[in-house]
Backbone as ProteinMPNN parsed JSONL, in Angstrom:
{"seq_chain_A": "MIQQDGCVFFDILAAERWLGHAFTTRGFEGGAGAFETREAAVGRLRDRFFPGVRGAVWGEQVHGKAVALADGRGAPWGERPGVDALIAGAEGVLLAAFSADCPTVFIADRRARAIGLVHSGRRGTEQGVVGACLDEMAAAFNTSPADCVCAISPSIGPCCYPVDLWSLLEEELGKRGVAAVENPRICTSCSPALFHSYRRERGRCGRMVGAMTVRGGGVERR", "coords_chain_A": {"N_chain_A": [[90.481, 109.667, 98.003], [88.773, 108.3, 100.424], [86.95, 108.155, 103.678], [85.233, 105.653, 104.913], [82.805, 103.341, 106.883], [84.147, 102.717, 109.427], [86.498, 102.285, 107.375], [89.369, 102.951, 104.891], [89.105, 103.839, 101.705], [90.245, 104.085, 99.011], [90.594, 106.15, 95.861], [91.226, 105.823, 93.246], [92.173, 102.945, 93.097], [89.016, 102.298, 94.138], [87.721, 103.273, 91.561], [87.857, 101.272, 89.536], [86.031, 98.732, 88.833], [85.558, 96.105, 89.144], [87.998, 95.18, 90.704], [88.204, 94.79, 94.684], [88.962, 96.253, 97.66], [89.566, 97.856, 100.602], [90.761, 99.099, 103.676], [91.507, 98.978, 107.107], [90.96, 101.316, 109.577], [91.194, 103.033, 113.852], [88.393, 102.824, 113.7], [87.003, 100.664, 112.761], [85.687, 97.925, 113.741], [86.113, 95.638, 112.961], [88.87, 95.651, 112.986], [92.448, 95.099, 114.088], [93.538, 94.571, 116.62], [95.308, 94.538, 119.169], [95.972, 92.616, 120.418], [94.781, 90.509, 118.647], [93.909, 87.93, 116.914], [95.538, 87.596, 113.243], [94.669, 85.953, 111.826], [91.455, 86.251, 112.747], [91.351, 89.115, 112.159], [91.529, 89.548, 110.0], [89.116, 87.793, 109.3], [87.168, 89.365, 109.833], [87.578, 91.242, 108.776], [86.409, 90.271, 106.187], [84.492, 89.258, 106.249], [82.675, 91.655, 106.242], [83.81, 93.188, 104.437], [84.186, 91.078, 101.707], [81.971, 88.945, 101.051], [82.352, 86.903, 99.635], [84.628, 86.118, 98.849], [86.63, 83.036, 98.549], [88.932, 82.616, 99.764], [91.817, 83.812, 102.395], [94.788, 85.386, 102.516], [98.015, 85.949, 103.676], [100.984, 87.286, 103.639], [104.148, 86.464, 106.121], [105.608, 89.005, 106.633], [108.552, 90.111, 107.098], [110.644, 92.068, 106.856], [111.251, 91.882, 104.605], [111.82, 91.058, 100.672], [110.746, 89.047, 99.445], [108.386, 87.803, 97.59], [105.513, 85.694, 97.016], [103.522, 84.412, 94.944], [99.213, 83.838, 94.896], [96.573, 81.797, 94.8], [94.847, 80.499, 95.278], [95.051, 77.459, 94.874], [97.859, 75.823, 95.017], [99.701, 75.571, 97.785], [98.419, 76.298, 101.205], [95.523, 78.214, 102.226], [96.413, 81.338, 104.434], [99.294, 82.179, 106.446], [102.025, 82.611, 104.996], [105.614, 82.3, 105.368], [108.018, 84.193, 105.334], [107.307, 85.854, 103.703], [106.731, 89.548, 102.512], [105.606, 90.769, 100.348], [102.613, 90.009, 97.935], [101.191, 88.954, 94.958], [98.092, 88.734, 93.466], [95.536, 86.675, 90.711], [93.859, 85.269, 90.243], [90.016, 84.964, 90.549], [88.555, 85.684, 93.404], [90.3, 85.993, 95.491], [91.337, 86.122, 97.822], [94.181, 89.067, 99.409], [96.084, 90.275, 101.648], [97.078, 92.396, 104.276], [99.266, 94.017, 107.239], [100.008, 96.844, 109.338], [101.526, 99.54, 110.935], [102.158, 101.494, 110.476], [104.368, 101.288, 108.596], [104.008, 101.531, 105.127], [101.857, 100.141, 103.341], [101.296, 98.812, 100.029], [99.303, 98.986, 97.362], [98.608, 97.526, 94.797], [97.309, 97.976, 91.227], [96.395, 96.165, 88.198], [95.42, 96.975, 85.284], [94.756, 96.213, 82.784], [95.355, 93.027, 83.006], [94.304, 92.154, 85.145], [95.283, 91.867, 86.804], [96.203, 91.719, 90.622], [99.023, 93.499, 93.193], [99.74, 93.042, 97.154], [101.642, 95.138, 99.23], [103.553, 94.587, 101.786], [105.413, 97.303, 103.013], [107.901, 98.52, 104.698], [110.763, 100.631, 106.257], [113.131, 98.568, 105.797], [112.236, 96.875, 103.797], [111.286, 98.799, 101.619], [113.697, 100.138, 100.976], [114.982, 97.615, 99.89], [114.071, 97.315, 97.752], [110.828, 96.213, 97.548], [108.5, 96.62, 96.479], [109.526, 96.76, 93.523], [110.21, 94.498, 92.713], [107.952, 93.608, 93.58], [106.907, 93.736, 91.168], [108.045, 92.832, 89.277], [107.781, 90.134, 89.897], [104.712, 90.446, 89.181], [105.263, 91.419, 86.285], [106.448, 88.086, 85.617], [104.463, 86.706, 85.673], [101.664, 87.439, 85.31], [102.34, 89.263, 82.735], [101.886, 92.031, 83.001], [102.922, 95.029, 82.713], [104.48, 97.958, 84.236], [103.615, 100.786, 83.349], [100.129, 99.621, 82.349], [99.237, 99.544, 85.435], [97.808, 100.805, 88.19], [98.613, 102.917, 91.026], [97.702, 102.235, 94.759], [99.017, 104.329, 97.543], [99.043, 103.552, 101.355], [97.502, 105.208, 104.41], [100.617, 105.767, 106.514], [103.35, 106.326, 108.107], [105.168, 109.191, 108.229], [107.396, 112.367, 106.801], [107.842, 113.846, 109.023], [107.471, 112.463, 111.632], [109.429, 110.134, 111.592], [112.756, 108.993, 110.318], [113.364, 108.834, 107.754], [111.779, 109.474, 104.411], [109.77, 107.38, 103.472], [107.292, 107.628, 102.06], [108.033, 109.405, 99.788], [109.82, 107.671, 98.678], [108.713, 105.49, 98.332], [107.236, 106.327, 95.675], [108.751, 107.412, 94.042], [110.309, 105.485, 93.918], [108.272, 104.048, 92.36], [107.87, 105.69, 90.459], [110.12, 105.693, 88.802], [109.685, 103.192, 88.123], [108.051, 102.758, 85.765], [105.546, 103.417, 86.864], [102.542, 105.244, 86.647], [100.611, 106.497, 87.585], [99.416, 107.131, 90.945], [98.105, 107.121, 94.026], [98.445, 109.118, 96.528], [97.449, 109.685, 99.714], [98.991, 110.845, 102.211], [98.716, 111.019, 104.672], [100.124, 110.531, 107.998], [100.6, 108.257, 110.623], [101.633, 108.265, 113.066], [101.024, 110.758, 113.489], [97.776, 110.688, 113.699], [96.173, 109.755, 116.273], [93.682, 109.214, 116.421], [92.483, 107.916, 114.291], [94.808, 106.081, 113.269], [96.536, 103.273, 113.706], [99.67, 103.401, 115.973], [103.304, 101.847, 115.584], [105.415, 103.723, 116.552], [104.069, 105.765, 117.666], [103.082, 104.938, 119.869], [104.693, 102.756, 121.153], [105.368, 100.369, 120.497], [103.34, 98.68, 122.05], [100.68, 98.52, 120.659], [97.97, 98.313, 118.684], [96.758, 96.721, 114.715], [96.654, 98.271, 111.726], [94.466, 96.579, 109.031], [95.041, 95.646, 105.313], [93.728, 95.143, 102.553], [92.35, 93.309, 99.674], [90.91, 92.389, 96.478], [90.465, 90.772, 93.543], [88.089, 90.318, 91.992], [86.024, 90.077, 89.252], [87.111, 88.669, 86.415], [89.076, 87.02, 86.786], [92.866, 86.356, 85.798], [95.327, 83.697, 84.537], [98.275, 82.405, 85.687], [100.856, 82.995, 83.919]], "CA_chain_A": [[90.56, 108.816, 99.358], [87.509, 108.372, 101.021], [86.898, 107.323, 104.561], [83.484, 104.688, 105.632], [82.362, 102.282, 107.765], [85.638, 102.152, 109.887], [87.772, 101.915, 106.734], [89.064, 104.234, 104.387], [89.287, 103.492, 100.382], [91.11, 104.933, 97.855], [90.143, 107.212, 94.454], [92.032, 105.283, 92.455], [91.159, 101.572, 93.249], [87.052, 102.269, 93.409], [87.221, 103.837, 90.019], [88.078, 100.097, 89.021], [85.14, 97.845, 89.182], [86.75, 93.742, 88.854], [88.683, 95.071, 92.099], [87.593, 95.148, 95.736], [90.122, 97.007, 98.267], [89.571, 98.786, 102.423], [92.211, 99.88, 104.282], [90.954, 99.457, 108.551], [91.184, 101.999, 110.523], [90.505, 101.964, 114.845], [87.114, 103.048, 113.916], [86.589, 99.531, 112.679], [85.535, 96.874, 114.747], [86.957, 93.958, 113.26], [90.445, 96.177, 112.927], [93.139, 93.981, 114.887], [93.649, 95.034, 117.975], [96.452, 94.51, 120.083], [96.072, 90.926, 120.58], [94.041, 89.709, 118.213], [94.585, 87.328, 116.017], [95.645, 87.733, 112.198], [93.574, 85.292, 111.239], [90.439, 86.431, 112.872], [90.955, 90.345, 111.913], [91.315, 89.09, 108.222], [87.649, 87.207, 108.965], [85.789, 89.816, 110.132], [87.07, 92.367, 107.487], [86.496, 89.186, 105.127], [83.057, 88.87, 106.336], [82.607, 92.619, 105.901], [83.532, 93.756, 103.33], [84.527, 90.303, 101.226], [82.094, 87.649, 101.615], [82.108, 85.98, 98.662], [86.218, 85.304, 98.825], [87.157, 81.639, 98.099], [90.197, 82.094, 100.962], [92.838, 84.826, 102.042], [96.545, 85.319, 102.544], [98.643, 87.165, 104.318], [102.275, 87.182, 104.496], [104.864, 86.721, 107.565], [106.167, 90.229, 107.08], [109.495, 89.793, 107.75], [110.923, 93.026, 106.642], [112.478, 91.557, 103.324], [111.628, 91.669, 99.85], [110.469, 87.816, 98.49], [106.833, 87.822, 96.676], [104.663, 84.75, 97.064], [101.925, 83.836, 94.08], [98.353, 83.057, 95.846], [95.468, 81.501, 93.375], [94.255, 79.362, 95.816], [95.523, 75.762, 94.335], [98.559, 75.369, 96.065], [99.693, 76.022, 99.523], [97.016, 76.82, 102.468], [95.536, 80.0, 102.783], [96.773, 81.766, 105.654], [100.069, 82.931, 106.479], [102.651, 83.07, 104.094], [106.367, 82.663, 105.257], [108.769, 84.724, 104.702], [107.139, 86.941, 102.436], [106.152, 90.828, 102.312], [104.079, 90.869, 98.822], [101.919, 88.977, 97.831], [100.175, 88.515, 93.817], [97.311, 87.135, 92.311], [94.968, 86.79, 88.869], [92.274, 84.471, 90.502], [89.604, 85.469, 91.347], [87.607, 85.809, 94.574], [91.443, 85.105, 96.925], [91.818, 87.665, 99.299], [95.427, 89.32, 99.509], [95.71, 91.196, 103.45], [98.566, 93.082, 104.992], [99.032, 94.367, 108.261], [100.356, 97.954, 109.132], [101.342, 99.908, 112.297], [103.652, 102.77, 111.091], [105.08, 100.614, 107.698], [103.356, 101.434, 103.963], [101.213, 99.257, 102.575], [100.874, 99.365, 99.25], [98.039, 98.173, 96.506], [99.159, 97.719, 93.149], [96.185, 96.705, 90.327], [97.15, 95.917, 86.661], [94.577, 97.489, 84.482], [94.857, 95.373, 81.342], [95.631, 91.785, 83.376], [93.383, 92.444, 86.402], [95.826, 91.094, 88.023], [96.702, 92.616, 91.853], [99.295, 92.887, 93.982], [99.928, 94.102, 97.757], [103.226, 94.998, 99.591], [104.118, 95.166, 103.65], [106.97, 97.817, 102.118], [108.656, 99.046, 105.813], [112.128, 100.828, 105.578], [114.088, 97.719, 105.387], [111.835, 96.434, 102.06], [111.711, 100.353, 100.643], [115.508, 99.739, 100.95], [115.68, 96.303, 99.153], [112.893, 97.051, 96.383], [109.803, 94.797, 97.539], [107.557, 97.484, 95.42], [109.587, 96.738, 91.99], [110.073, 92.926, 93.699], [106.432, 92.503, 92.957], [106.188, 94.319, 90.421], [108.789, 91.946, 88.804], [106.691, 88.57, 89.572], [103.32, 90.533, 87.987], [105.3, 90.535, 85.104], [106.773, 86.955, 84.921], [103.232, 85.88, 86.101], [100.526, 87.688, 84.634], [103.039, 90.014, 81.587], [102.076, 93.134, 84.12], [103.559, 95.896, 81.933], [104.111, 99.26, 85.002], [102.41, 101.245, 82.186], [98.828, 99.644, 82.904], [98.983, 99.691, 86.617], [97.158, 101.814, 89.78], [98.67, 102.31, 92.517], [97.387, 103.737, 96.247], [99.977, 103.882, 99.408], [98.067, 103.808, 102.471], [98.295, 106.416, 105.574], [101.733, 105.56, 107.039], [104.348, 107.768, 109.246], [105.76, 110.876, 107.85], [108.75, 112.246, 107.595], [107.195, 114.157, 109.919], [107.877, 111.464, 113.035], [110.411, 109.437, 111.406], [113.745, 110.09, 110.317], [113.048, 108.203, 106.516], [111.064, 109.615, 103.662], [109.252, 106.582, 103.219], [106.254, 108.081, 100.974], [109.079, 109.729, 98.528], [110.959, 107.144, 98.502], [107.894, 104.358, 97.411], [106.97, 107.082, 94.74], [110.17, 107.355, 93.049], [110.287, 103.716, 92.811], [106.486, 103.818, 91.592], [108.053, 106.411, 88.883], [111.572, 105.078, 88.024], [109.264, 101.847, 86.906], [106.721, 103.222, 84.955], [104.049, 103.745, 87.191], [102.289, 106.833, 87.08], [99.089, 106.748, 88.596], [99.821, 106.637, 92.28], [97.358, 107.785, 94.786], [99.221, 108.941, 98.238], [97.488, 110.763, 100.39], [100.505, 111.862, 102.629], [98.785, 110.923, 106.146], [100.976, 110.208, 108.953], [99.801, 107.766, 111.145], [101.743, 108.477, 114.237], [100.233, 111.903, 113.69], [96.847, 109.842, 113.805], [95.858, 108.483, 116.798], [92.592, 109.026, 116.73], [92.324, 107.468, 113.254], [95.257, 104.756, 113.384], [97.726, 102.299, 115.482], [101.029, 103.365, 115.424], [104.102, 101.378, 116.876], [106.387, 104.315, 117.087], [103.771, 106.541, 118.905], [102.028, 104.128, 121.322], [106.059, 102.164, 121.185], [105.273, 99.016, 120.392], [102.236, 98.365, 122.697], [99.188, 98.453, 119.879], [97.506, 96.975, 117.383], [97.247, 96.606, 114.003], [95.455, 98.283, 110.131], [94.468, 95.986, 108.347], [94.972, 96.387, 103.966], [93.103, 94.216, 101.715], [92.237, 93.404, 97.954], [91.158, 90.757, 95.616], [89.756, 90.842, 92.218], [86.568, 89.787, 91.784], [85.966, 89.343, 88.503], [87.581, 88.23, 85.274], [90.866, 87.227, 86.68], [93.611, 85.536, 84.129], [95.725, 82.389, 84.835], [99.455, 82.537, 85.839], [101.58, 82.488, 82.825]], "C_chain_A": [[88.952, 108.997, 100.341], [87.124, 107.307, 102.398], [85.281, 106.742, 105.079], [83.346, 103.782, 106.301], [83.787, 101.755, 108.403], [86.924, 101.605, 109.012], [88.079, 103.045, 105.467], [89.501, 103.344, 102.44], [89.37, 104.78, 98.844], [90.919, 105.032, 96.521], [90.364, 105.926, 93.632], [91.827, 104.003, 91.764], [90.178, 101.419, 92.739], [86.577, 102.503, 92.303], [87.026, 101.876, 89.518], [86.893, 98.883, 89.888], [85.702, 96.861, 89.372], [87.758, 94.123, 90.169], [87.5, 95.335, 93.85], [88.494, 95.668, 96.723], [89.355, 97.991, 99.853], [90.849, 98.297, 102.916], [91.29, 100.244, 106.162], [91.249, 100.859, 108.816], [90.535, 101.946, 111.916], [89.27, 102.351, 114.597], [86.289, 101.375, 113.205], [86.479, 98.24, 113.471], [86.09, 95.809, 114.508], [88.783, 94.386, 113.252], [91.46, 95.273, 113.832], [94.064, 94.265, 115.316], [94.892, 94.77, 118.894], [96.886, 93.467, 120.085], [95.139, 90.181, 120.083], [94.675, 89.451, 117.204], [94.954, 87.783, 114.666], [94.357, 87.27, 111.751], [91.927, 85.586, 111.649], [89.926, 88.025, 112.681], [90.782, 90.159, 110.662], [89.958, 88.856, 108.1], [86.849, 87.804, 109.343], [86.291, 90.812, 109.266], [85.963, 91.633, 105.923], [84.792, 89.378, 104.918], [82.206, 90.645, 106.431], [82.002, 92.848, 105.111], [83.481, 92.68, 101.642], [83.652, 88.51, 101.238], [81.68, 86.775, 100.637], [83.366, 84.925, 97.892], [86.044, 83.399, 98.959], [88.052, 81.66, 99.314], [91.014, 83.59, 101.013], [94.19, 84.474, 102.761], [96.928, 86.406, 102.564], [100.548, 86.438, 104.501], [102.867, 87.51, 105.681], [104.935, 87.978, 107.76], [107.774, 90.388, 108.099], [110.671, 90.794, 107.44], [112.121, 92.625, 105.361], [111.771, 92.435, 102.27], [111.105, 90.798, 98.972], [108.854, 88.276, 98.89], [105.826, 86.14, 96.679], [103.262, 84.666, 95.861], [100.62, 83.312, 95.052], [97.316, 82.96, 94.634], [95.421, 80.419, 94.382], [94.013, 77.625, 95.604], [96.56, 75.217, 95.262], [98.942, 75.448, 97.064], [98.516, 76.891, 99.966], [96.829, 78.072, 102.179], [95.878, 79.989, 103.998], [97.272, 81.907, 105.378], [101.162, 82.475, 104.978], [104.081, 83.079, 104.693], [107.431, 83.009, 105.12], [108.688, 85.209, 104.229], [106.069, 88.069, 102.918], [105.609, 90.823, 101.206], [103.322, 90.18, 98.417], [101.306, 89.45, 96.394], [99.429, 87.815, 93.261], [96.51, 87.712, 91.391], [94.145, 86.006, 89.033], [91.422, 85.433, 90.751], [88.757, 84.945, 92.67], [88.932, 84.949, 95.924], [91.542, 86.238, 97.391], [92.898, 87.934, 99.625], [95.548, 90.023, 100.903], [97.547, 91.022, 103.892], [98.199, 93.869, 106.432], [99.793, 95.492, 108.643], [100.522, 98.625, 110.455], [102.146, 101.294, 112.123], [103.574, 102.106, 108.889], [103.869, 101.316, 107.008], [102.977, 100.666, 103.69], [100.636, 99.782, 101.034], [100.163, 98.752, 98.198], [98.588, 98.148, 95.06], [97.834, 96.971, 92.27], [96.731, 97.336, 88.823], [95.247, 96.274, 85.988], [94.404, 96.202, 83.53], [94.618, 93.482, 82.532], [95.014, 91.172, 84.117], [93.726, 91.224, 87.286], [95.889, 92.24, 89.828], [97.845, 92.232, 92.858], [99.166, 93.911, 94.933], [101.258, 93.59, 98.742], [103.126, 95.54, 101.16], [104.817, 95.98, 102.464], [107.336, 98.894, 103.828], [109.978, 99.601, 105.489], [112.369, 100.428, 104.991], [113.729, 96.972, 103.629], [111.849, 97.527, 101.021], [113.094, 99.846, 100.348], [115.62, 98.895, 100.155], [114.773, 96.667, 98.175], [111.896, 95.615, 96.859], [108.815, 95.97, 96.446], [107.731, 96.631, 93.794], [109.81, 95.268, 92.189], [108.743, 92.13, 93.056], [105.994, 92.859, 91.736], [106.622, 93.026, 89.147], [107.963, 90.762, 88.525], [105.202, 88.596, 89.156], [103.575, 90.552, 86.527], [105.81, 89.389, 84.04], [105.61, 86.511, 84.894], [101.47, 86.256, 85.25], [101.466, 88.539, 83.026], [102.149, 91.449, 82.488], [103.249, 94.292, 83.221], [103.457, 97.274, 83.046], [103.042, 100.138, 84.553], [100.676, 101.397, 82.383], [98.429, 99.828, 84.412], [98.656, 100.996, 87.606], [97.963, 101.644, 90.639], [98.208, 102.82, 93.932], [99.033, 102.923, 97.117], [98.988, 104.082, 100.515], [98.706, 104.492, 103.662], [99.801, 105.049, 106.461], [102.766, 106.131, 107.769], [104.91, 108.377, 107.86], [106.774, 111.255, 107.797], [108.46, 113.608, 108.478], [107.981, 113.606, 111.148], [109.135, 110.648, 112.08], [111.335, 109.769, 110.06], [113.8, 109.562, 108.274], [112.258, 109.107, 105.172], [110.443, 108.558, 103.511], [108.224, 107.042, 101.991], [106.584, 108.655, 99.105], [109.793, 108.673, 98.182], [110.338, 106.216, 97.273], [107.373, 105.643, 96.068], [108.072, 107.042, 93.54], [110.418, 106.553, 92.685], [109.345, 103.334, 91.83], [107.206, 104.244, 90.176], [108.907, 106.167, 87.906], [111.331, 103.853, 87.507], [108.686, 101.626, 86.331], [105.567, 103.258, 85.606], [103.356, 104.831, 87.314], [100.946, 107.473, 87.652], [98.784, 106.127, 89.728], [98.83, 107.801, 93.045], [98.168, 107.692, 96.386], [98.723, 109.505, 99.19], [98.163, 111.246, 101.666], [99.416, 111.728, 104.587], [98.997, 110.399, 106.759], [99.795, 109.184, 110.117], [100.261, 108.083, 112.583], [101.124, 109.857, 114.998], [98.301, 112.041, 113.698], [96.388, 109.088, 114.695], [94.909, 108.763, 116.954], [91.869, 108.122, 115.615], [92.887, 106.043, 113.11], [95.774, 104.198, 114.322], [98.975, 102.76, 115.151], [102.259, 102.833, 116.193], [104.9, 102.243, 116.961], [105.707, 105.202, 118.089], [103.883, 106.074, 119.758], [104.009, 103.377, 121.465], [106.25, 100.642, 121.78], [104.093, 98.266, 120.553], [100.791, 98.639, 121.488], [98.982, 98.234, 118.65], [97.429, 97.279, 115.618], [96.35, 96.75, 112.459], [95.462, 97.127, 109.573], [94.422, 96.039, 105.797], [94.891, 94.888, 103.448], [92.642, 94.07, 100.551], [92.641, 92.481, 97.546], [90.037, 91.636, 94.472], [88.288, 90.018, 92.273], [85.738, 89.128, 90.274], [86.967, 89.274, 87.386], [89.359, 88.104, 85.948], [91.712, 86.379, 86.164], [94.516, 84.474, 85.526], [97.34, 82.962, 85.71], [100.159, 82.04, 84.546], [102.523, 81.451, 83.082]], "O_chain_A": [[88.388, 110.023, 100.721], [87.018, 106.083, 102.316], [84.391, 107.458, 105.538], [84.387, 103.141, 106.157], [84.403, 100.745, 108.063], [87.887, 100.932, 109.38], [87.227, 103.859, 105.109], [90.178, 102.324, 102.315], [88.838, 105.68, 98.194], [91.063, 103.99, 95.881], [89.463, 105.098, 93.499], [91.508, 103.774, 90.597], [89.911, 100.882, 91.664], [85.457, 102.195, 91.893], [85.918, 101.444, 89.202], [86.913, 98.405, 91.023], [86.711, 97.025, 90.058], [88.329, 93.138, 90.636], [86.408, 95.889, 93.966], [89.465, 95.083, 96.243], [88.507, 98.85, 99.612], [91.643, 97.406, 102.615], [90.69, 101.279, 106.453], [91.919, 101.454, 107.971], [89.538, 101.227, 111.983], [88.693, 102.201, 115.675], [85.076, 101.178, 113.269], [87.517, 97.634, 113.734], [86.54, 95.034, 115.352], [89.705, 93.599, 113.463], [90.731, 94.493, 114.445], [95.198, 94.31, 114.84], [94.968, 95.954, 119.219], [98.057, 93.206, 119.808], [94.603, 89.288, 120.74], [95.556, 90.076, 116.613], [94.587, 88.956, 114.733], [93.339, 87.878, 111.421], [91.105, 85.139, 110.849], [88.767, 88.395, 112.866], [89.777, 90.655, 110.153], [89.346, 89.381, 107.17], [85.717, 87.325, 109.404], [85.356, 91.478, 108.822], [85.217, 92.157, 105.096], [84.107, 89.56, 103.912], [81.014, 90.622, 106.738], [80.815, 92.884, 104.786], [82.972, 93.144, 100.622], [84.178, 87.402, 101.349], [80.752, 85.98, 100.782], [83.4, 83.948, 97.142], [85.151, 82.836, 99.591], [87.959, 80.641, 99.999], [90.98, 84.397, 100.084], [94.486, 83.468, 103.407], [96.627, 87.449, 101.983], [101.054, 85.541, 105.175], [102.497, 88.474, 106.351], [104.487, 88.421, 108.817], [107.977, 90.657, 109.282], [111.776, 90.366, 107.772], [113.307, 92.926, 105.229], [111.326, 93.579, 102.357], [110.869, 91.199, 97.832], [108.33, 88.791, 99.878], [105.796, 85.823, 95.49], [102.105, 84.911, 96.202], [100.865, 82.465, 95.911], [97.213, 83.782, 93.724], [96.076, 79.402, 94.155], [93.143, 76.861, 96.022], [96.322, 74.363, 96.116], [97.893, 75.322, 97.695], [97.893, 77.79, 99.402], [97.692, 78.912, 101.922], [95.78, 78.995, 104.718], [97.206, 82.061, 104.158], [100.62, 81.986, 103.988], [104.279, 84.293, 104.723], [108.166, 82.117, 104.695], [109.735, 85.623, 103.734], [104.991, 87.851, 103.47], [104.436, 90.983, 101.544], [103.685, 89.113, 98.911], [100.78, 90.553, 96.546], [99.611, 86.732, 92.705], [96.554, 88.914, 91.13], [93.439, 85.785, 88.049], [91.758, 86.564, 91.103], [88.398, 83.772, 92.772], [88.794, 84.034, 96.735], [91.998, 87.282, 96.923], [93.229, 87.065, 100.432], [94.404, 90.43, 101.103], [98.509, 90.253, 103.87], [97.063, 94.262, 106.697], [100.869, 95.204, 108.118], [99.635, 98.327, 111.256], [102.622, 102.008, 113.006], [102.759, 102.584, 108.1], [102.898, 101.696, 107.663], [103.881, 99.831, 103.645], [99.871, 100.72, 100.811], [100.561, 97.59, 98.118], [98.945, 99.168, 94.473], [97.413, 95.832, 92.473], [97.221, 98.409, 88.472], [94.192, 95.759, 86.358], [93.755, 95.235, 83.929], [93.485, 93.003, 82.58], [94.927, 89.944, 84.1], [93.196, 90.327, 87.943], [95.566, 93.427, 89.86], [97.893, 91.113, 93.367], [98.817, 95.062, 94.668], [101.732, 92.48, 98.98], [102.72, 96.631, 101.562], [104.862, 95.594, 101.296], [106.88, 100.037, 103.859], [110.482, 99.152, 104.46], [112.331, 100.781, 103.812], [114.485, 96.683, 102.703], [112.26, 97.382, 99.87], [113.36, 99.131, 99.382], [116.506, 99.184, 99.35], [114.859, 95.7, 97.418], [112.117, 94.426, 96.626], [108.677, 95.443, 95.342], [106.855, 96.119, 93.098], [109.194, 94.786, 91.238], [108.479, 91.061, 92.506], [104.948, 92.457, 91.226], [105.843, 92.47, 88.373], [107.533, 90.39, 87.433], [104.502, 87.622, 88.875], [102.832, 90.093, 85.659], [105.814, 89.325, 82.811], [105.463, 85.722, 83.961], [100.558, 85.542, 84.835], [100.886, 88.127, 82.022], [101.389, 91.567, 81.528], [104.457, 94.073, 83.306], [102.384, 97.861, 82.909], [101.933, 100.29, 85.067], [100.013, 102.426, 82.51], [97.298, 100.26, 84.637], [99.331, 102.025, 87.629], [98.206, 100.541, 91.129], [98.437, 104.012, 94.141], [99.659, 101.868, 97.217], [98.101, 104.922, 100.359], [99.899, 104.481, 103.964], [99.718, 103.863, 106.781], [101.982, 107.051, 108.003], [104.966, 107.909, 106.723], [107.539, 110.752, 108.62], [109.337, 114.452, 108.296], [108.968, 114.18, 111.609], [110.09, 111.34, 112.43], [111.001, 110.453, 109.092], [114.519, 110.318, 107.621], [112.833, 110.077, 105.664], [110.504, 108.991, 102.36], [108.571, 106.665, 100.872], [106.033, 108.537, 98.011], [110.506, 108.838, 97.193], [110.73, 106.035, 96.12], [106.986, 104.78, 95.28], [108.0, 106.649, 92.376], [110.757, 106.348, 91.519], [109.457, 102.609, 90.842], [107.223, 103.586, 89.136], [108.778, 106.28, 86.687], [112.099, 103.271, 86.741], [108.444, 100.456, 86.037], [104.524, 103.135, 84.964], [103.644, 105.492, 88.312], [100.533, 108.58, 87.995], [98.178, 105.063, 89.845], [98.781, 108.999, 92.768], [98.404, 106.725, 97.111], [99.603, 110.055, 99.851], [97.651, 112.267, 102.125], [99.687, 112.505, 105.502], [98.355, 109.35, 106.727], [98.595, 109.371, 110.319], [99.349, 108.19, 113.403], [100.852, 110.113, 116.171], [97.66, 113.092, 113.702], [96.108, 107.92, 114.428], [94.784, 108.657, 118.174], [90.787, 107.606, 115.896], [92.194, 105.043, 112.921], [95.626, 104.431, 115.522], [99.399, 102.526, 114.019], [102.4, 103.225, 117.351], [105.724, 101.762, 117.738], [106.271, 105.511, 119.139], [104.658, 106.47, 120.629], [104.495, 104.06, 122.367], [106.79, 100.054, 122.717], [103.68, 97.444, 119.735], [99.808, 99.095, 122.072], [99.768, 98.005, 117.73], [98.167, 98.195, 115.257], [95.622, 95.867, 112.007], [96.538, 96.529, 109.582], [93.494, 96.638, 105.253], [95.561, 93.889, 103.708], [92.394, 95.218, 100.182], [93.669, 91.817, 97.681], [89.256, 92.584, 94.543], [87.918, 88.998, 92.854], [85.082, 88.089, 90.192], [87.864, 90.092, 87.586], [90.377, 88.756, 85.716], [91.148, 85.295, 86.018], [94.429, 84.469, 86.754], [97.285, 84.025, 86.327], [100.069, 80.876, 84.157], [103.182, 80.973, 82.159]]}, "name": "protein", "num_of_chains": 1, "seq": "MIQQDGCVFFDILAAERWLGHAFTTRGFEGGAGAFETREAAVGRLRDRFFPGVRGAVWGEQVHGKAVALADGRGAPWGERPGVDALIAGAEGVLLAAFSADCPTVFIADRRARAIGLVHSGRRGTEQGVVGACLDEMAAAFNTSPADCVCAISPSIGPCCYPVDLWSLLEEELGKRGVAAVENPRICTSCSPALFHSYRRERGRCGRMVGAMTVRGGGVERR"}
């Protein structure tokens, strides 16, 4: 994992030149402050790192397992109601997710050049939202988990939370057949200088923004 420009970048994703990604820290001026709108937060991140994208999409994040396809052709840009995971294969579509302890899971299919971005809190993790995202990628892009690389964002660890979300996610990905997973195991609650934490700050906190896009060679939905 690399830290620069107020964001962290995962080595396993940075090696894939066809995609772009970022996960903000407190040091990023465009990070989602406690009272900043999601539109403004994503807009600042887009302007800084992804100026060529056509639009951005994020989920309502209701702690469920619903997945939506974002291709820029049907539903409008912005928030997708009732959704915690997004997938895309079209070039220039920016997927975004917000977190302040919950893990954000980045999924990249190297063969199909398709992506998934998952908000995976406790309830979503227990319901299998990451597996649901892989299933939707398989249906849309013929994705095989063996072709995927994944990263799990800094998030609350078992040191500060009664459920080990990191291990649950690693186990789920492993059972699904994803062998290449980067998990820095950095606890947001233990890292006040770098990350917001809902639990540590008792709800009055900002949000980190995770984002991912296909830079080129995207695929259409099957």
